[in-house]
C-alpha positions in Angstrom: 137.2 0.0 -82.4 136.7 0.8 -86.1 133.1 -0.3 -86.3 132.2 2.1 -83.5 133.7 4.9 -85.6 131.4 3.9 -88.5 128.3 3.6 -86.3 128.8 7.1 -84.8 129.4 8.5 -88.2 126.1 7.2 -89.5 124.2 10.1 -87.6 126.9 12.7 -88.0 127.4 12.8 -91.8 125.1 14.7 -94.1 122.8 13.3 -95.1 122.8 10.8 -92.3 122.6 7.1 -92.9 120.1 4.8 -91.1 120.5 1.0 -90.3 118.9 -1.0 -93.1 117.5 -3.5 -90.6 116.1 -1.9 -87.6 116.5 -5.2 -85.8 120.2 -4.5 -85.7 119.6 -1.3 -83.3 120.2 -3.2 -80.2 123.6 -4.4 -81.6 124.5 -0.9 -82.6 123.5 0.3 -79.1 125.5 -2.4 -77.4 128.7 -1.5 -79.5 128.3 2.2 -78.9 127.8 1.8 -75.2 129.9 -1.1 -73.8 132.9 -1.7 -76.1 134.6 1.5 -75.0 135.0 0.3 -71.3 138.7 0.2 -70.4 138.6 -3.4 -69.1 136.2 -4.7 -71.9 137.1 -8.4 -72.4 135.5 -9.0 -75.8 133.0 -11.8 -75.1 131.5 -13.8 -77.9 128.4 -11.7 -77.8 130.5 -8.8 -78.7 131.5 -10.5 -82.0 127.8 -11.5 -82.7 126.9 -7.7 -82.5 129.9 -6.8 -84.7 128.8 -9.3 -87.3 125.2 -8.1 -87.3 126.2 -4.5 -87.7 129.0 -5.0 -90.3 126.6 -6.9 -92.5 123.9 -4.3 -92.4 123.5 -2.5 -95.6 123.2 0.8 -93.8 126.5 0.3 -92.1 128.1 -0.7 -95.3 126.7 2.4 -97.1 128.2 4.6 -94.2 131.5 2.8 -94.7 131.3 3.6 -98.4 131.3 7.2 -97.4 134.3 7.0 -95.1 136.0 9.8 -97.2 133.6 12.0 -95.1 134.9 11.1 -91.7 138.2 9.8 -90.3 138.3 6.0 -90.5 141.6 4.0 -90.2 142.4 2.3 -93.6 142.6 -1.2 -92.3 139.0 -1.3 -90.9 137.4 -3.3 -93.7 140.3 -5.8 -93.6 139.7 -6.6 -89.9 135.9 -6.3 -90.0 135.8 -8.8 -93.0 137.9 -11.2 -90.8 135.7 -11.0 -87.6 134.8 -14.6 -88.1 138.4 -15.7 -87.8 139.3 -13.1 -85.1 136.5 -14.2 -82.7 137.9 -17.8 -82.5 139.6 -18.5 -79.2 142.6 -20.1 -81.1 143.1 -17.1 -83.4 146.6 -16.3 -84.3 147.3 -13.3 -86.4 148.8 -13.9 -89.7 151.8 -12.0 -91.1 149.2 -9.9 -93.1 147.2 -9.2 -89.9 150.3 -7.8 -88.1 151.4 -5.8 -91.1 147.9 -4.1 -91.2 147.8 -3.5 -87.4 148.4 0.1 -86.7 147.1 3.1 -84.6 145.5 5.9 -86.5 147.8 8.8 -87.0 146.5 11.8 -85.1 149.3 14.2 -85.6 153.0 14.5 -86.8 155.8 14.2 -84.5 159.5 15.3 -85.2 162.3 13.2 -83.7 165.9 14.5 -83.8 168.7 12.2 -83.0 172.4 11.8 -83.8 174.5 8.6 -84.6 178.2 8.8 -85.1 178.0 12.7 -85.4 175.4 12.4 -88.2 172.2 14.2 -87.4 168.8 12.7 -88.3 165.5 14.4 -88.3 
């Protein structure tokens, strides 16, 4: 989850960034501890916590420093759309699908041949 990357980075970058509103600490702790469970079902309370954290000025300040840590480029797009995504009847738009991707963690080379033409 992209917000989790930002929340972790807050304490790892130098100088670290604090939450602007300490009342958002329980939301931060919830997201850091529960949303990584493999069978996590994304209840509505999850989206409440995401909204609280994403609108926190400290989290936004850390996001602005994302050049200091590895954050997928579509993070802001989807975090800004969290109000739509949380809806039970949410259907991704064409733009949503185009922006979906997994963060690149390495380069892999694939070689294959079609009609005696080699591709690499």
